C-alpha positions in Angstrom: -34.8 69.0 -29.2 -35.8 69.5 -32.7 -36.5 73.3 -33.8 -39.5 73.8 -35.9 -39.5 76.5 -38.9 -42.6 77.9 -39.7 -43.4 78.2 -43.1 -43.8 81.4 -44.8 -46.9 82.9 -45.0 -48.4 80.8 -42.4 -49.5 83.2 -39.5 -49.7 82.4 -35.7 -53.2 81.6 -34.7 -54.6 84.1 -31.7 -55.3 82.9 -28.4 -58.0 85.4 -27.5 -60.6 82.8 -27.0 -58.2 81.5 -24.3 -57.4 84.9 -22.8 -61.4 85.1 -22.5 -62.0 81.6 -20.8 -59.1 82.2 -18.1 -60.3 85.7 -17.1 -63.6 84.6 -16.2 -62.5 81.8 -14.8 -60.2 84.7 -12.1 -64.0 86.3 -12.0 -65.7 83.4 -10.9 -62.9 82.4 -8.5 -63.0 85.8 -6.6 -66.8 85.7 -6.2 -66.7 82.4 -5.0 -64.0 83.5 -2.5 -65.9 86.7 -1.4 -69.2 84.2 -0.9 -67.2 82.4 1.0 -65.5 85.1 3.0 -68.2 86.6 4.3 -70.5 83.8 4.9 -67.1 82.7 7.1 -66.3 86.4 9.0 -70.0 87.1 9.9 -70.3 83.8 11.6 -69.5 83.4 15.1 -65.9 82.4 14.7 -65.0 83.6 11.5 -61.8 85.3 11.8 -60.1 82.6 13.9 -61.2 79.8 10.9 -59.5 81.9 8.3 -56.8 82.6 10.5 -56.5 78.5 11.1 -57.0 77.7 7.4 -54.2 79.5 6.0 -51.8 78.7 8.8 -53.1 75.1 7.9 -52.5 75.9 3.7 -48.4 77.5 5.0 -47.5 74.2 6.9 -48.5 71.9 3.8 -46.6 74.1 1.3 -43.9 73.9 3.4 -43.5 70.3 4.2 -44.1 69.4 0.3 -41.0 71.7 -0.5 -38.7 69.6 2.6 -39.9 66.2 1.1 -39.1 66.9 -2.5 -35.7 68.6 -1.6 -34.8 65.7 0.4 -35.5 63.5 -2.7 -33.8 65.0 -4.6 -30.7 65.0 -2.4 -30.8 61.6 -1.7 -31.1 60.4 -5.4 -27.9 62.0 -6.2 -26.0 61.1 -3.4 -24.0 58.1 -3.2 -23.6 56.1 -0.3 -20.6 54.9 1.0 -20.0 51.2 1.1 -19.4 49.6 4.5 -17.3 46.5 4.6 -18.7 43.3 5.8 -17.3 41.8 9.2 -15.3 38.8 8.7 -17.1 35.9 8.6 -17.3 34.1 12.0 -16.3 30.2 12.4 -19.5 29.3 13.4 -20.6 30.8 10.2 -18.1 29.5 8.0 -18.9 25.6 9.4 -22.3 26.9 8.1 -21.3 27.5 4.6 -18.6 24.5 4.3 -19.8 21.2 2.5 -19.5 17.6 2.4 -19.6 14.7 -0.3 -21.3 11.6 0.8 -22.2 8.1 -1.0 -25.5 6.7 1.1 -26.9 3.4 0.4 -30.2 3.1 1.7 -33.5 0.8 1.1 -36.5 2.3 0.5 -40.3 0.5 -0.4 -40.8 -0.4 -3.9 -43.7 2.2 -4.2 -45.0 5.2 -5.9 -43.6 8.6 -3.5 -41.0 6.4 -2.0 -38.3 8.0 -3.2 -39.8 11.4 -3.4 -40.2 10.8 0.4 -36.6 10.2 1.2 -35.7 13.3 -1.3 -37.9 15.6 0.9 -36.2 14.4 4.2 -33.0 15.2 2.8 -34.2 18.4 1.2 -35.3 19.4 5.1 -31.6 19.1 6.2 -30.2 21.6 3.3 -28.9 18.2 1.6 -28.4 18.1 -2.3 -28.6 15.2 -4.6 -25.9 15.4 -6.9 -26.5 11.5 -8.6 -28.9 8.5 -8.2 -28.9 4.5 -9.0 -31.4 2.1 -8.0 -31.0 -1.5 -7.6 -34.2 -3.5 -7.5 -34.7 -5.8 -4.6 -37.5 -8.6 -4.6 -38.7 -6.3 -1.6 -37.4 -3.2 -2.3 -35.4 -0.7 -3.9 -32.1 0.0 -2.7 -30.9 4.0 -3.9 -27.4 4.5 -4.1 -26.9 8.1 -3.7 -23.8 10.7 -4.0 -24.5 13.8 -1.5 -23.3 17.1 -0.8 -24.5 18.1 2.7 -23.6 20.7 5.1 -20.4 20.5 6.1 -21.6 20.6 10.1 -23.9 17.6 9.3 -23.0 14.0 10.7 -23.6 10.8 9.4 -26.0 10.4 12.7 -28.0 12.9 11.4 -27.9 12.0 7.9 -29.1 8.6 8.7 -31.9 9.6 11.3 -32.8 11.9 7.8 -32.8 8.9 5.7 -34.9 7.0 8.4 -37.5 9.7 8.3 -37.7 9.6 4.6 -38.4 5.8 4.7 -35.1 4.5 4.1 -33.9 1.4 6.2 -30.2 0.0 6.3 -28.9 3.0 5.4 -25.4 3.0 4.8 -22.7 5.8 4.6 -18.9 6.8 3.7 -17.4 10.1 2.8 -17.1 10.4 -1.0 -14.6 12.5 -2.8 -14.7 14.9 -6.6 -13.6 11.6 -8.2 -17.0 10.3 -7.6 -18.9 12.9 -9.3 -18.4 11.1 -12.5 -21.1 9.3 -13.2 -21.6 5.7 -13.5 -22.1 4.9 -17.0 -19.0 6.8 -17.7 -17.3 5.2 -15.0 -18.0 1.7 -15.9 -17.3 2.3 -19.5 -13.8 3.5 -18.6 -13.1 0.2 -16.4 -14.6 -1.8 -19.5 -11.7 -0.1 -21.8 -9.1 -0.9 -19.1 -9.8 -4.2 -19.2 -10.4 -4.5 -22.7 -6.5 -3.5 -23.0 -4.9 -5.6 -20.6 -5.7 -8.7 -19.1 -4.2 -7.8 -15.4 -6.8 -5.0 -15.1 -9.6 -7.3 -14.4 -8.4 -7.4 -10.3 -8.5 -4.0 -10.1 -11.7 -2.7 -12.4 -13.6 -5.2 -10.0 -12.0 -3.5 -6.8 -12.9 0.4 -8.1 -16.3 -0.5 -9.6 -17.0 -2.2 -5.5 -15.4 0.2 -3.7 -13.5 -1.2 -0.6 -13.5 -4.9 -1.2 -11.0 -7.9 -1.1 -10.2 -9.7 -4.7 -9.0 -13.0 -4.1 -7.7 -15.2 -7.2 -7.4 -19.0 -7.2 -5.6 -20.6 -9.9 -7.1 -24.0 -11.7 -5.6 -27.3 -10.8 -4.1 -28.5 -13.9 -5.8 -25.9 -16.2 -9.4 -27.4 -15.5 -12.1 -24.6 -14.4 -13.2 -24.8 -10.8 -16.1 -26.7 -10.5 -16.9 -25.8 -7.1 -18.4 -22.8 -9.2 -21.1 -22.9 -11.9 -20.6 -21.1 -15.1 -23.2 -18.1 -14.3 -21.3 -17.7 -10.9 -22.5 -17.8 -7.4 -23.8 -14.8 -5.1 -24.4 -14.6 -1.4 -24.9 -11.2 0.3 -21.4 -10.6 0.9 -19.2 -12.7 -1.3 -19.4 -13.2 -5.2 -17.8 -16.0 -6.5 -17.1 -16.2 -10.8 -15.1 -18.3 -12.9 -12.1 -17.2 -14.4 -11.9 -17.3 -18.0 -8.4 -18.0 -17.4 -8.9 -20.9 -15.4 -9.6 -21.1 -11.4 -12.1 -18.6 -9.8 -12.2 -14.8 -8.7 -13.6 -14.3 -5.2 -15.2 -11.0 -4.3 -15.6 -10.3 -0.6 -17.3 -7.0 1.1 -17.9 -7.4 4.6 -18.8 -3.9 5.2 -21.8 -4.2 2.6 -23.5 -6.8 0.9 -23.9 -6.9 -3.0 -27.0 -6.0 -5.2 -28.0 -8.2 -7.9 -27.4 -5.4 -10.1 -23.5 -5.6 -8.8 -23.7 -8.9 -9.3 -24.6 -8.9 -13.0 -22.2 -6.2 -13.9 -19.1 -8.2 -12.3 -20.4 -11.0 -14.5 -20.2 -8.2 -17.9 -16.8 -7.7 -16.7 -16.0 -10.9 -16.7 -17.7 -12.4 -19.6 -16.1 -9.0 -21.4 -12.4 -10.6 -20.2 -13.5 -14.5 -21.3 -14.3 -13.1 -25.1 -11.3 -11.4 -25.6 -8.6 -14.2 -24.9 -5.2 -13.4 -22.8 -3.6 -10.4 -24.0 -0.9 -8.4 -23.1 -0.1 -4.7 -24.0 2.6 -4.7 -26.7 4.5 -2.0 -25.5 8.1 -2.0 -24.7 11.3 0.4 -24.0 14.7 -0.1 -25.0 17.0 1.4 -21.8 20.6 2.1 -22.1 22.8 0.7 -19.1 25.5 2.7 -17.7 27.7 0.2 -19.3 26.5 0.6 -22.6 24.5 -2.1 -23.4 20.7 -2.2 -24.5 18.2 -4.0 -22.8 14.4 -4.0 -23.5 12.0 -3.9 -21.1 8.5 -5.3 -21.4 5.3 -6.8 -20.0 5.7 -10.4 -19.4 2.8 -12.8 -19.3 2.1 -16.9 -19.7 3.7 -16.9 -23.1 7.1 -16.1 -21.5 7.0 -19.6 -19.0 9.7 -21.6 -21.1 12.2 -18.5 -21.3 11.5 -17.8 -17.1 12.3 -21.7 -16.5 15.5 -21.3 -18.8 16.5 -17.7 -16.9 16.2 -20.3 -13.8 18.7 -22.6 -14.9 21.5 -20.1 -15.3 21.0 -18.7 -11.9 22.6 -19.6 -9.0 21.4 -21.5 -6.1 22.0 -18.8 -4.1 20.1 -16.1 -5.7 17.0 -18.3 -6.3 16.7 -19.1 -2.7 17.3 -15.1 -1.9 14.2 -14.5 -4.2 12.0 -17.5 -3.3 13.0 -18.0 0.6 12.6 -21.5 0.1 14.1 -24.7 -1.8 15.8 -24.1 -4.8 13.6 -27.1 -6.6 10.4 -25.4 -5.5 11.6 -22.2 -7.9 9.9 -23.4 -11.5 6.5 -24.2 -10.0 5.8 -20.2 -8.7 6.2 -19.0 -12.4 2.7 -20.1 -13.4 1.5 -18.2 -10.6 3.8 -15.2 -11.1 3.5 -14.6 -14.5 -0.6 -15.1 -14.8 -2.4 -12.0 -15.3 -4.8 -12.2 -12.5 -2.1 -11.9 -9.7 -0.5 -8.7 -10.4 1.6 -7.9 -13.9 5.3 -8.5 -14.7 8.1 -6.7 -16.0 10.7 -8.9 -18.0 14.4 -7.5 -19.4 15.4 -8.6 -22.4 18.6 -8.5 -24.1 19.1 -7.5 -27.6 19.2 -11.3 -28.7 15.8 -11.9 -26.8 17.3 -13.2 -24.1 15.5 -13.0 -20.7 17.8 -11.9 -17.8 15.4 -10.3 -15.5 12.1 -10.6 -14.2 10.2 -8.0 -12.1 6.8 -8.4 -10.5 4.3 -6.6 -8.9 1.4 -9.0 -6.6 -1.4 -7.4 -5.5 -2.0 -7.7 -1.7 -4.6 -4.5 -0.8 -2.7 -1.3 -0.6 0.4 -2.8 0.5 1.1 -4.4 -3.0 4.1 -7.2 -3.1 7.5 -6.0 -5.4 10.2 -8.6 -6.1 13.0 -8.9 -8.4 14.8 -11.9 -9.7 17.8 -10.7 -12.1 20.3 -13.2 -13.7 23.3 -13.8 -12.1 25.8 -12.3 -14.9 23.3 -8.7 -15.1 23.6 -8.1 -11.1 25.1 -5.1 -10.0 24.6 -3.3 -13.5 21.4 -1.1 -12.7 19.1 -3.6 -14.3 16.9 -4.5 -10.8 16.8 -0.6 -10.3 15.2 0.4 -13.4 12.4 -2.5 -12.9 11.8 -1.9 -9.5 11.0 2.2 -10.4 8.6 1.1 -13.1 6.9 -1.5 -10.6 6.5 1.0 -8.1 5.0 3.5 -11.0 2.7 1.3 -12.2 1.5 0.7 -8.1 0.9 3.8 -7.7 -1.2 4.7 -10.9 -3.2 1.9 -9.7 -4.2 3.6 -6.5 -1.7 1.6 -3.8 -0.8 3.5 -1.2 2.6 1.7 -0.4 4.4 -1.3 -1.7 6.6 -3.8 0.4 9.4 -6.3 -0.8 9.9 -9.3 1.3 13.5 -10.8 1.5 16.4 -12.2 3.4 18.0 -9.6 5.9 21.3 -10.1 4.2 20.3 -9.4 1.1 21.8 -5.7 0.8 21.1 -5.7 -3.4 17.4 -5.5 -2.5 18.0 -2.9 0.3 19.6 -0.4 -1.9 17.0 -1.0 -4.6 14.4 0.4 -2.5 16.5 2.9 -0.9 17.3 4.1 -4.4 13.2 5.0 -5.1 13.4 8.3 -2.7 10.7 7.5 -1.1 10.2 6.8 2.9 10.5 3.3 4.2 10.0 1.0 6.9 11.9 -1.6 8.1 10.3 -5.3 9.9 12.7 -8.0 10.6 11.7 -11.2 12.1 14.3 -14.6 12.2 16.1 -13.3 9.4 13.3 -12.1 7.4 13.5 -8.2 6.2 9.9 -7.0 5.1 10.7 -3.3 3.3 7.8 -1.2 2.9 7.8 2.0 0.5 5.2 4.8 1.3 3.8 5.9 -2.3 3.0 9.6 -3.2 -0.6 10.2 -4.5 -0.9 10.0 -7.9 -3.9 11.1 -10.4 -6.1 8.3 -11.0 -6.2 7.3 -14.8 -9.5 6.6 -13.8 -12.4 8.9 -13.4 -12.8 6.8 -9.4 -10.5 5.3 -7.9 -10.9 3.8 -4.6 -8.8 1.6 -2.3 -8.0 -1.8 -3.2 -8.9 -3.3 0.2 -8.2 -2.4 3.8 -4.7 -1.7 4.4 -3.2 -4.6 6.6 -1.6 -3.5 10.2 1.7 -3.9 10.5 1.5 -7.0 13.1 -0.6 -8.9 11.0 1.9 -7.8 8.0 4.7 -9.5 10.6 2.6 -12.3 11.3 2.3 -13.3 7.6 5.7 -12.8 6.6 6.3 -16.4 6.3 3.5 -17.2 4.8 4.2 -14.7 2.1 7.1 -15.7 1.7 6.4 -19.6 1.0 3.6 -18.1 -1.0 5.8 -16.0 -3.7 
C-alpha cells in the first residue's frame, strides 16, 4: 500500500453535497415504504403478505451467507489424494504395445494410402515408418507399426483389408527396425565397401530372412546363365558375382519387388567397382611358450602360402580336416579363401610363414567353423585362439550358433570347442561328429539385424553331415 501525503496548504474538500443527496434518498425511501405499507395493510390480506415477504427476505439472506461461507472453506482446504487402484491384467494388456512389420498392396490411385491409414487408426495402430514399392498394377506399402498388444495378426490383416490392402504379410519387429531405411542402406553399403566378405551378410540383412547361395565360377569365368543386369522372378534373384560365378537370393515366404531388385544390384555394383579387398588389420599374439604369431584375415592372395602349408601337413592332419582323400585337399582352398563363402583367419610366424587356417563359412544361423593347424604348431594354443576369434565374428554377424564337423576321434577339435565355454550339442553318425555351440546374443553392429536364414532342424543337419564334409 502507498501512503499519500497531502501537500501543505491544501484543505480537504467538503462533502455536504453528498450528504444532502443521501438524506434526500432516505426520505424518498421512507415515503415510498409508507405508501406501499398503507396500500398493503388496508388490503384484504395485507398483514399476511407483509409477514411472508419478511420471511422470504430472511431466508434468502441466510442461504446467501451459508453459500459464501462454504465456498470460502472449499477454497482454503487441501483435499487428500487417494491412491489409484493397481491396474488389472486386462487394463495392463490394453496399454501394452507390439511392433509389427506389414507389407500390403494397394491400388495406385489418390486416397488409397489414406484409406489404409484410416482403417489402421480405427484399431489404434500407429504407423512409425513407411516405404513404397511401385508395381505395374499397384503399390506395395511396407509399414512399421506400433499396435496394441492385444491385437492379433489376423485382426491387423483384416484392418488392412478393410483399408483396401491385399496380399498382406505380417511379421513381428523389434527396436532395431526403428532405424529408417536410408540410414540402414548406407550402413550396409559402408560395411560392404570396407570388406568384400560383407556382401552376403549385407544382402541378408537388407532383405530379412532369406537364403544366399554363392556359386563359384568355372575356370574364373562369369556364369553365362546370368545376364549382366541380373535376373529376378518372384521370390528368386540371381546376380553376377564380381569375383566370378553368381549369387542367388531366395525368399520363398515373400516375393521381391522391383525396388528390392534395384537395391541388390546397387550393392553388387558397389562391390564390383571396389574390387577385391580384405581389411588390413592384424594382431600379434604371444603363445604360452613365448613365440609370437600374427593373426590376420586371409584371402585369395594367400592361396600359394596355404598350398605350401598343405605340403607340410601330414596325411592324418589333412584327413581330419577335409574328411576325404588327401589328394583333393588343395582344390578346396580356392573355395575356402573366397570372401563370398565366409571369412578366413590365418596365423603367421615372425618370418611370415602360414602355419594355421581357420574358416567361418556362412551356412545360415548355424555357421560352420573349421581349423587346420600345421603339425609342428599343434597343441600350442594356436587353434584355440583362432576358434575364439571366429566365434566372436559369428556372434557379431548375428549368427545364433556355430558348428564344427570332424571325426569322432579328433579330440583336439572337441577340446577347442569345449574351451569356448558355450553350451554344446553333440551329434554322432557313422564316425562323424557334429559339435554345435549356441552363441550368446551380441548387440548388432548395424542398426537392424535380421536372421541370416531359417535354421535347419537337427534331423536335417544330421542328414547333410556327409554332404557338408565333402563340400568343405
